[in-house]
N, C-alpha and C positions, 0 to 999 in steps of 0.2 A: 113373534117368529121363533124365538128360542123355545117357547113352550110347545109349539107345534112340532119342532124338530125333535124335542125330547120324547113326545108322545109317539112319533113315528119310529124312533130308535127303540123305544121300549117295546113297541109292537113287533118289530123285527126280531128282537131278542127273545120275546115270548114265543114267537112262531118257531124259531130254531130250537128252543128248549122243548117245545111241544112235539117236535118231529119224532124223536125216539119213542115218546109215549104213544103217539098215534100208531107207530109201527107195531107196538105191542098189542093194541086193541084192533088194528086193521088186519084182515077184513072181518067185518061182522055180518056180512051178507055176500051172496054170490057175486063174482066178478064177470063182467061181460068182455069178451074178446071179439071185437068187430073185424070181420073179414070184408073188405070192400069189393069183393068179386063174388060171382055165383058159386054155389056148392060144386065140389068136384074138381076144381082147378088146383094149381100148385099152391097158391096162397092159402086156400081153404085146407089143403092137405097139411101144410106146415102148421096151421093153427091146431088142427085136430090131433096131430102127433104129440103136441106139447100140453094141450088143455087138461087132459085127465091127470097127468103127473104133476102139473103145476098146481092143480086143485088139491091133490093129495098133500103137497108140501104146505100149502096155505091153510089147509083145514076148512076150505070153503069151495063150493063148486065154481068152475070156470066154464061159462056158457059161451059157445061159439055162435055168433050172430052174423048172418050175411046181410050186408047192405050194399048191393051192387048198383053200378051205373056210372056213366061218364068216365069209363076207363079206370075205375077205382077211386075217383075223386069224391063221389057222393058220400061214401062211407068214411073216407079220410077226413073230409071237412066236418062231418058229424062228430067225430072223435075230437078233432082239433078244437071244436067249440063247446065241448062237454065240460062239466065241472071237473077240475083236476084233483079228484079225491081218490084216485087209484081204482075206482070201480068200473071205469070205461076205458078200454085199451084198444089199440089198433094193431093188427097183424098186417103190416104193410109190405108191399113190394117195393123195396127201396129204389131200385133203378127207375121204375115207372113213375113214382112220385117225384123223384129228382128231375127226370126228363120233363114232366109236365110243368114243373116249376120254372124250367128254363124256356118254355115255349112262349111266343108272343101272347097267346090266349091263355093266361094263367088261371089256375083255380081260385076259388074264393077264400083262400087262406095262404099264408106264407110257410111253405114246408120247412124252410130252414130255421124258423123260429117257433113254429106252432107246437113242436113236439120235443120231448126229451127221450133219449135213447134208453131203453131198458136192457135189451139183449138181442143180439142176432139170433136167428132161429135155424134157418137152413141156407145153404149156398148151393146153387144148382148150376153146373157148367152148361154152356151151350156148345154147339159144334157147327162147323161149316159143312154143309152137305150139298152135293150137286146131283143132278140127274145123271144116271149111269152113261148116257150118250155124250155128256160133255167131255171133251178130250183133256181131262186134267186128273191126275192121280195123286197130286199133292198140292199144297197151297201155293208154292212158287210157280207151278205150272198154271194154276188158275190165275195168278196175278199176271203172268206173261200173256195168257190168252186175253184177259181183260184189257191189257194195254195195247194189244194188237187190234182190238175191235172196240174202241172207246164208245161207251154209251149203249152198247148192244147186248151185253151179258145182263140178263134180268135176274133180280133177286126179289123174292117174295117176303112179305112180313105179315104179322098178325094185325097190322093196321098202322096208320100214321101215328108217330110218337110212342109206339110200343118199344120195349126193350129190343125186340127182334129188328125193328126198323133202325133204331139208333146204333145197334151193333153193326149193321151194314153201313151206316153213315161213317162210323169210326173206322171201319175196315177201309173204306175209300180214302179217308183222310191220311191214314198212316201208311197206306201202300201206294198212294198216288194214282189210283185207278178211278175210272168213272163208270158206274153201273147204272142200270135202269131199275128204279124202285117200282114194284108192283104191290100195292097194299091190298090186303084182304080183310074180311071181317072175322078175324080169329086165325089161330094156327092151323086148325083142321083143313079149311079150304086151301090154304097155302101149301100144305103138305100134299094134298090131293093133286094139285096142279104140278107140283114138283115130280110126283110119281108119274104123272101123265106126260111130262115133258113140255108143258105149257110155259114153265119158267125154268131157268137154268140152275138156280141155287137158292138156298136159304141159310140164315144163321139162326138156329132154333134150339130150344131146350132138348136135353136128351130124352125125357119121357115121350116127347112128341115124335122123335126120330127113331129111337131104338126098335119099336115094334115093326118098322118098315125096312130095316136093314136086310132082313132075311129074304125080302122079295127080289133083291138083286136089281131093283130099279133106281136105287139111289146109292151114292158112295160118300162115306164120311171122310173128310180130308184133314180135320184137326179140331181139337177142342180149344175153347177160347180162354180158359183159365191159365194162370201162371204155372200151375202144376197139372199133371195128368189126372183125368177123372178116375175115381175109384172104380166106377162101373165099366170103364174102357181103358185099362192100364196099358194096352198096346198102341193106342192112338196118340200120336204126338201132339203137343200144343202148337199153336201158331207161333209162339215165341221160339220154340225149338226149331221151327222151320224158317226162322230168319225174319219174322214179322215183329220188329222191336216195339216195345211200348203198347202192345195189344194184350190186355187182360180184361175180360168181361165175364161176369157171372150174374145170374139172376139170384139176387139175395132177398131174403125175407127177414123182417125184424119186428120185434115187439116194441111198440112205442106207446108213450103216455102223453097226455096233454101237458104243455108247458105249465109249470107251476105245481105239478104233483110233488108232494113232499119227498125230499131225497131219501128218507128212511124207508118209505113205501117203495120207491123205485129200486132201492138196494135189495129189499126183501123179494120183490118180484124177480130181479135178476138172479138172485141166489137160487130161487126155485127153478128158473130156466136152465141155469148151469148144472144144477143137480140132475135135472131131467135129461139133458144132453149127454151126460156121462153114462146113462143107462144103456145097456146093450140093446134092449128092445127099441128104444128111440133111434139109436144109430142104424139098426137094421131096417126100421120103417122108413127112415130117410133114404137109405141106400136103394130101397125098392123104387123110389121116385127118381133115382139118378142123382140124388143130392147127398150132401153131408150135413150132419147136425153140428152147428158151430156156435153154441151159446157164448156170449161175451159179457164183460162188465159194462155198466152204464157209460163209463168214460170211453171205452173202446168202441161201443156202439155209436155214441155221438160223434166220435172221430170219423167213423165210416160214413155216417150221414153227411157230414161236411165235405168229405172227399167226393162223394157221389154227386152232390149238388154242384160242386166246382167243376168236376170232370165233364158232366153232361152239359153244363152251361157252355163250356169251351167247344164241345162237339157241335152243339146247336149253332153256335156262332160261326164256326169254321165251315159247316156244311150248309148253312142257310136252310136247315130243315124247318118245315112248317107243321 
């Protein structure tokens, strides 16, 4: 028994000692950044904003690879079960993965333990938007309207279990309102019906909403983040309008499979942080209605834990399916 223990301890010591050496030789081939959604979406955009600059920092190409399906879970599970050698990474939609982990029908991996955080990438505010015929010009008027007509104000989402859906569930929990959820197959159809007046409201990402504001058919009532959006500095937050404890952002983060050597994770994070400081990266993110927000591995892992705990509570309180 003692001999076995000594061998295991020696192995652990050697692994720790080898980690800095590995960071010096890694990467020796291109790195894959898996996006678990189709090309053209916000997650894909976040990956492509960083990939080239991260590759320049590492001295190897960073190849963006789309593995879509099951609301992002096919690609995420693929990375979670990959060899933790730093060559296969996930650009994940943190909120979506955390929400799916809290649902009764869980994915085939444990999001809370399957990954280590490398760095946040972008943070994208959402906004509460109503059809222009809805008699509410601010969030408090919307809350009063919803309370006067329980269960009749309709809110659309990109589908069950999406960030848009759960942002609406959280809104109901913290405001004491009861809305009628109308799920769609994506943000596009939901926005179309909002414009047409088939639904009353959405809580949606800024890139999906901003092109429609000029039509006059929708009205933005507030942004969901704790601070005002850079792209809409005159639009107050929900918290400014008296909705306490409501702060929601669509965040994207670079993640590595659990067990990836710490020195490799640190090197990846350093590259992400260097890229995020570049004016071109900040401007590219701003065009998406997002902010470039690279972080340390420790801070990234802290955000992941917070998101898992937060959405588990919302799912429990709202009985969302």
